[in-house]
Structures are given as structure tokens and as C-alpha cells.
C-alpha positions in Angstrom: -139.1 109.6 -92.0 -139.3 112.9 -91.0 -140.7 112.1 -87.5 -137.1 110.1 -87.1 -135.2 113.2 -88.1 -137.2 115.3 -85.8 -136.5 113.1 -82.7 -133.0 113.2 -83.7 -132.9 116.6 -83.4 -134.4 117.3 -80.6 -132.0 114.5 -79.3 -129.0 116.3 -80.9 -130.4 119.3 -79.2 -130.7 117.8 -75.9 -127.3 116.2 -76.0 -126.2 120.0 -76.9 -127.7 121.4 -74.0 -126.6 119.0 -71.3 -122.6 119.3 -73.0 -122.8 123.0 -72.5 -124.5 123.0 -69.2 -121.8 120.6 -68.0 -118.2 121.6 -69.5 -119.3 125.0 -71.5 -118.4 126.0 -75.2 -115.4 123.5 -75.3 -117.6 120.3 -74.4 -119.9 121.4 -77.6 -118.3 119.1 -80.4 -119.5 117.3 -82.8 -118.0 114.1 -82.0 -119.3 114.7 -78.3 -122.3 115.3 -79.8 -122.6 112.3 -81.9 -121.4 110.0 -78.9 -124.1 111.3 -76.6 -126.8 110.5 -79.3 -124.9 107.0 -81.0 -124.7 109.0 -84.0 -121.7 108.7 -86.5 -119.8 112.1 -86.5 -121.2 112.3 -90.2 -124.5 111.9 -89.3 -124.7 115.1 -86.8 -123.2 117.5 -89.9 -126.4 116.1 -91.5 -128.7 118.6 -88.9 -126.3 121.1 -88.1 -123.3 122.5 -90.3 -121.6 124.0 -87.3 -121.8 124.6 -83.6 -123.1 128.3 -84.5 -126.0 126.5 -85.9 -126.5 124.1 -83.1 -126.5 127.6 -80.8 -129.0 129.3 -82.8 -131.6 126.6 -83.1 -131.4 126.3 -79.4 -131.6 130.0 -79.0 -135.0 129.5 -81.7 -136.3 126.7 -79.6 -135.1 127.8 -76.2 -135.8 131.3 -75.8 -139.4 131.2 -76.4 -140.0 129.2 -73.2 -137.9 131.0 -71.0 -139.5 134.5 -72.4 -142.6 132.8 -71.7 -141.8 132.3 -68.3 -140.9 135.6 -67.5 -144.3 136.5 -68.8 -146.5 134.4 -66.9 -144.4 135.2 -63.9 -144.7 139.2 -64.5 -148.5 138.6 -65.7 -149.4 137.1 -62.3 -147.7 140.4 -60.3 -150.3 143.1 -59.2 -148.5 146.1 -59.4 -146.0 147.7 -61.9 -143.0 147.0 -58.8 -144.3 143.6 -58.5 -143.8 143.1 -62.1 -140.2 144.6 -62.1 -139.3 142.3 -59.2 -140.9 139.0 -61.1 -139.2 140.2 -64.4 -135.9 140.2 -62.6 -136.3 137.2 -60.3 -137.5 134.8 -62.9 -134.1 135.9 -65.2 -132.3 135.0 -62.4 -134.0 131.7 -61.3 -133.4 130.8 -65.1 -129.4 131.0 -64.5 -129.3 127.4 -63.1 -131.6 125.7 -65.7 -129.5 124.7 -68.6 -131.2 125.8 -71.3 -130.3 129.1 -69.9 -127.1 127.5 -69.9 -126.9 126.4 -73.2 -128.1 129.9 -74.8 -125.0 132.1 -73.3 -122.7 129.5 -73.2 -121.2 130.2 -76.6 -120.2 134.1 -77.5 -121.7 135.9 -79.6 -118.6 136.4 -81.7 -118.6 132.8 -83.0 -122.4 133.3 -84.2 -123.0 134.6 -87.7 -124.7 138.2 -88.1 -127.9 136.5 -88.7 -128.1 134.6 -85.7 -126.7 137.2 -83.6 -129.5 139.1 -84.8 -132.0 136.6 -83.7 -130.5 136.8 -80.6 -130.8 140.5 -80.3 -134.5 140.5 -81.4 -135.4 138.2 -79.0 -133.4 140.0 -76.2 -135.6 142.9 -77.8 -138.5 141.2 -76.7 -137.6 140.4 -73.3 -136.5 143.7 -72.6 -140.1 145.1 -74.5 -141.9 143.0 -71.5 -141.2 145.3 -69.0 -141.6 149.2 -70.8 -145.0 149.1 -69.7 -144.6 148.4 -65.7 -141.7 151.3 -66.0 -144.0 153.8 -67.9 -146.6 153.2 -65.3 -144.2 154.2 -62.4 -143.9 157.0 -64.2 -140.4 156.5 -66.0 -139.7 159.6 -68.6 -137.7 157.0 -70.9 -139.5 153.8 -70.3 -137.6 152.0 -73.2 -134.2 153.6 -71.5 -134.9 152.6 -68.6 -136.0 148.8 -69.6 -132.9 148.6 -71.3 -130.7 149.6 -68.2 -132.8 147.5 -65.9 -131.6 144.5 -68.5 -128.0 145.3 -67.6 -128.5 145.1 -63.8 -130.2 141.6 -64.6 -127.3 140.7 -67.3 -124.5 142.0 -64.7 -126.3 139.4 -61.8 -126.8 136.7 -64.1 -123.0 137.1 -64.9 -122.2 137.4 -61.3 -124.1 133.7 -60.5 -122.5 132.0 -63.5 -119.0 133.2 -62.1 -119.7 131.3 -58.8 -119.1 134.6 -57.2 -118.5 134.5 -53.5 -121.8 135.6 -53.0 -124.7 133.1 -52.8 -127.1 133.3 -55.7 -130.0 134.4 -53.4 -127.5 137.4 -52.3 -127.5 138.5 -55.9 -131.0 138.1 -56.8 -131.7 140.0 -53.4 -128.9 142.9 -54.2 -130.6 143.0 -58.2 -134.1 143.3 -57.0 -133.2 146.1 -54.3 -131.0 148.2 -57.1 -133.7 147.6 -59.8 -136.8 148.5 -57.7 -134.9 151.5 -56.3 -133.6 152.6 -59.3 -137.0 152.9 -61.2 -138.4 154.5 -58.4 -135.6 157.3 -59.2 
């Protein structure tokens, strides 16, 4: 029974990722989840109490995988500059990934305080990954520099997600250039 529930929960999360990736926030509804998984709508409520709970679970499951991919890219880099470039590029490469799109699809205002705090803590862990490289470059305030660097990444992510006039590769190159010039002072 526990294995069946786990499989159903996984199917619901996979369906939620697809719905969010395909249609954004509006697409994530319990009737749509039920239709995608073949469950009765009332059964979906047995697994999740709200859309926010679905998104919170997606963040809990997907964010660590995403962070591990970024960390692995940084570990392969040999210099502080290369680590910063890997940090920026790997995050921007994930923009098209449906896990990423699902995590950012619903605004924080729709989540309860506990869910928002979990997301903030996860992003804090992401920012913490780059502090050491920034310190190695001589940044006097590496934590502050890391938060500002993440702001550049976040702005580039939004630009790519909006389907801006520039190709995603152009946005990525501009973000990397800005990040590297900025951290070198």
C-alpha cells in the first residue's frame, strides 16, 4: 500500500511539473492533475491539500537535484572565475528544464509562510555555494557579492522565461560577462 501511494504521489508530481511547464500557474488545477493521472479529483486531495502544497513538494523534491547539478558544474571548474561562470551558466541552462519551470511557476504570494521559508532557505543554500569563490577573488563582502550575483542570474532567468527578443544564449553570455566583470571589480 505504501509503495502504491508513493507511486501515485510521484505521478501527481510529474503531472504537476508538466502542467506548470506547459501552461503556467493557471494550468495547475486539481481536475487537471486528476485527468493527467487517472485519479478521481477527490483522490488528489488525499495527497495534497492545495496547489501550494503541490508546489512546496515540488520544491522539496526538485530543488536539491537542481542545486546538486549546479554544485557539480562548479566542482569541475578549476579557478574562482570558472566557478562563477559555471554557477551562472548552469542555472541559466536549467531555465528550460520543467523542474525549474515548475518551481518558479507559482508566485511566493500563493504559498504559506512555511513554504516561502523553505524556498528562501533553498535559495540561500544556492547563494552559499558561490561565496568561497568570491572570497578567493578578493571580494571584501563575499556574501553580499553572492546575493548580488544571484540577482544578476535571477534577472537573466526572468528575461529568458519571458521569451525576450534575445536568444537565451545571448542572455546567458551577457549575464556571464556582467557577473565576471562585476566580481573582479
